[in-house]
N, C-alpha and C positions, 0 to 999 in steps of 0.2 A: 772524334772521328774524322776520317777520309771522306771528303765528297766531290761527289763529280760536280764541274763546275756548268752545268747548261741549267737555263733560267724555263722553270717549266710555263707550261699557259697559265695565264691570268696568272703568275705568279704565283703558284700554289705548287710546295714541297713533297707533296705525298709522296709523287715516285721517284724520288732522289733514291739515288744507289750508295750504299756503303762499302767504302774501299778501306782494309786493312792495309796502314804499311807493311812493311817488311819488314819506265830511261824507254846532165844533160846540158847545157850550159847555160850561166845561171849572171845576167847583169848586175855590174859593179854600183852600187850607191854608196858614195861618200861622203861623210858631214863632220871625216876629220879622223886622221889618225890615232889618237890617244886620247885618255881625260887629263882633263885643265885642271889645273888647282885653283883657275881663277874662276869664282863662281859667276860672275857673266857669261864667259865661256863659254861652261858647261847647261847657261841655259840657252843658249845662242846655238849650241848641238841637239837639245832638245826641241829645238822650235823646228830648226832642220831637220832633224830625223820626222818628227811627225809628219811635216808638210808633205815630205819625201814616199815615206813610207804607208801613209794611211789610207792615198788611194788602190793601195795592196791588198788592202783588209777586206773583208766582206763579215754581213747579218746574218745567219742560216736559219731561216723558220720551219719547222714544221706543226704535225695538230696539235703537239702535244707542248712545244716548247722552245728553244730559242738557244741560238749558241753563236759561235763566234769562225772564223775561217780564215783564210789569203790564198791569194795568186800564185800558184806555182809553176806556169808556164804560161807560156801567148797560145798556147793550146783550149784553155780553158779548163784546165783539170786546178782545182781546189782542194786544199789539204785543211782537214777539221777533224774533229774527233768521235770515233766511232760512237761513244755513247751519247752523243750532238744528236743522227740519223739513225739510229738503231733502232731495225722495226719498218724504215720508210726507204722506198725506192726511188722517190720523186720530192726534193723538197726545194724551198723557195729561197734564191742567194738573192740579197741586198748589197747594192755597191755605194761606195760613198758618195758618185756623184750622184747617186737617187734610181740608176737602172736597176731593173730586179727580172731575174727569168729564173725559169725551174731548172735547176738541175738534177738529174738523175744520178744518183751513189751506186757507183760503179766497181767500189773496192772496198772492202775493211780488215781492219784485222784486229781482233781482240786481245792480244796480248800485249800489243802495245797502245788497246784504246786509237787509232790514228782510224780512218776514212777519206776517199777520194770521190768530190764531187764534181761532174762533167758537164760544163753548162756552153750552152750555145749562144756567144755574147761578141759588141763589135769588138773589132781588136783595141779603139782607142779606150775601152771598156777593163783589157785584161791586162795589168801593171802587176807581171812577176817580181815577187822578192828577192834579194841575191840573200844565198842561207850560209850562213857562216862555218865555221868548226867549233864543235864540242869538245874538241879535244884537247884545245886550248885556252879553255874557261880557267878563272882563279877564281876563288872565294872573296869579296870584296868588290867584283868589278860590275859596275852600274849598268842594268837592265831596265828596258821599259815593255811592257804589256800593253797590246792596243786589239779593244775588242768590243763586245753586247753587255755586259751586265746588267743583268734586269733589263734590259729592253735597252737602257742609254745607248747608242751606236756609236762607233769611232771614237771610244771614252777611251784615255790614255793614262796611263800610271807609273811607277820611276820605284827600283828598288835597288837591290844591291841581289848577287849570287851570297845564297846563304850557305850550301854546300852540295857538293858533289857526289852523285855514286849510291843515293837515293834509292830503294825502290820498292815498288807498288805490286799489289795484287794483280794480276791478271784480270780480263773479264772471263777469262775461259778456266774450267772447269780440268784437272788430270783424271784419269779410268779412278784412281785412288779415288778420287773425292775430294784432293786438295788443289787448291788455287794455284796455278804457274806464277810465275816472278816474271815481274815486267822491270827492266834493269836498265842503270844510266842512266838513271834520274836527276832533274838540276830542282832545287831546293831553291825559294828564291822570297822575298819580302815584299818584293812588288805586290800591291794590292789586288787582288782576283777574287772574282766573286761568279755568282750563279749568272750565265750568259757567259762567262770569258774561255768556258771552255773551245779548244781548234783554236782558239788565236795565237796570233806569235807572239813569241818571248823574244826581244831584241837585244842585241851589243850596243853599246852606246854608237857605232858606226853603224849602225842601221840596216844591220845584218841576220838572218832571222836565226837566233841560235838554239831555242825549243818553238814546243808547241804546248800552250799550259792547257793544263787536263782535270786537278784537284786542288781542294783546299783542306788544311787540317784545322778542325773548329770545333768548339761544344759552344758556340754562340749561336745565338740567334734573334733576330728582331721582333717585330713586334707582329709580324703576317706568319713567323716561321721558318722563314728562309734564315739559310745559315749563312753568317758574315763574316768576312776578312780576319781574320786573329793573327797577322805575318808569317802566316807558314804556306806556300802556296809549292805546286809540282807541275815540273813542264817533261813534255818528253825531249831529250837531247834532239837535237837536228841533226846529229850522225844515225842514229836511228831512223829518222825519216827520211834520210836519203838514201838509205839502203835498204827501207821497205816500202817509201812511195812508189817508183821506178816498175818494182813487182807487180803493187798494185793497178795499177794503170797497166800493163801486159796480160796479167792472168786473173785479176781480181782478190789476189789470197797470197800472202807470204809465209813460206815453211821457216819454223825459228829451230837453228840446235839443241836435241834433248842428248841430256846425257846420262838420265834417268838414277839420282840421286836426292839425298835428303836431309841437309848440314843447318847447324844454328847461323842465324845470320852475321854472330859475332859472338867470341868466348869470352864469357867472365870468369874470374878470378878462381871463385869455386870450381867453376866446371872445371877449369884446367888443374886444379889441386885433385876433386876426386878421379879424374881420369886416369890421373897420373902424366902428363903430357909433360913434354921438355919446353914447351916454349906458348904463349898465349897468342898467335897470331898464327891465321893459318885456317881452313876449311876444316871440319872434322867430320866424317860421314857416319851421322844417324842412321840412313837406311839406305836401300840400295834396292832397287825396283827387278826384281826377277826376270831373267832375259832381254833386259835393261841394256844398251852400250857399256855400261859402268860395268853387270854384271858380266857379262861376255868379256873383260878385257881384266876380270879377277879383282877388282874392287871390294874393298870390306868396310864392313859396319861394324857397329861396335857388337858384342854378342855375350860379355860378363856382365851380372847384375852389382849396381853400385846402390850407395846409400839414398841415391837417389831414384822415387819409386821409377822414373821412365827412363832413367839414363843409364846407356850401356856400353860397357867399356871394351878394348881393342877394336877399334877402327881406325881405318886409317885416316893420320892429316895430310889434307893436301897442301903443301908449301910456296909450289909454282906453275905453273897451267906455262907450256911453251916456253919455259925457263925465266919466266915474269913473277916475282915474287908474288904470291896471296896473301894479303891481310886477314881478308875476310872470304865470307862467301858473298855475300854481294858484291864486293869485287870483283870476284870469278864471274858471277855471270855476268856483270856488265862487262867483260870483255867476251864472253863467248856470243851474248847478244850482239856484240855492235861488229866484232871481227871477223862469224866463224859462220857455218852455213847447215845443212844437213849434207854427209857425205865427207866431209873433211875430217881428218885425224889430228890431236893433238896430245900432247905428252907431257901430263900430271907428275912431279914430282913427290913422293907422300912419305910422311914418316908413318915405319910401321913398325912399334916397339923401337928397339935402338938403330931400325934398319933404314937407311933411304934408300927409297925404292922408284924408278922410271915406269910408269904405264903409258901404253898408247890405245887411245880410245877411238874408232870410227863414230862419227856424231851420227843420230839418224834424225828423226823429224819427231816435233812433238807430238804425241798422238794424240 
């Protein structure tokens, strides 16, 4: 199961929400430009990172649980997860200095599971953290999580980037009853536990490259709380940089909507059954009637196969705006990170033996 990493009040996990796996001027904080093979040097870098970054992290408490967050700017905006503050207009924010203040929830986004809390705090308490660029991340790089697991404030854990471009189900359901997809998710083995939700994930240079969101685990401790099994997920910072300024300004963020369904990736059996010429791409299994893809003429499968729910004859998307598409998840990550409602995209599809370019004007998610 994939579990949000909020610590419930009284350390109870009864209200935990399951999620299925299917993403201004900022100060610079430098602790070294590259990872070193020298263990002592790496240790010193981690110590400096914690000393510099932890004052910009916060713990967030509600009547039902706790989570983490970080200072986004000097105006008192705090970034956290939506599920940490869900159902509350006011939360308690605790800084590492011991300063505490009530914060107002001013913006939420169910698709990325992000939220913004506004606090009135002395300027010396507001230490904005520098934001990195998640498009430059590579599997194997060292990452650091700082948060509030099990109510233990300012806890630091270290790991690596295990994978990039993962997807999680959104917290929001489509009119057809399906979960929307949140893309461009970072997978890490840094220990993330209940209470880490909303806290920052750093690169070795002390830049925030993600917001910790969930863990995948089937393990529980003797009190029933889920425990880390080495698979954690964080919303990429490039999603944060796109969503949070809009949440601050308007309170909500609109995502691009194309109106199709597809497999996360293709298997050899599916490729063979559909008679496809390649095993990379996003095969269109359904097109929402009246949606952007439908209006542009994208086609879903309609011919029965020996697989009960698999229909052949659909378009296979092989590129978006000239960029090769290996999987549907990869295509979604590109859309969510780079596009918005009203933008025009060009999909290159294989339709039988023919290669076709289709222009689609994106709508906003309903």
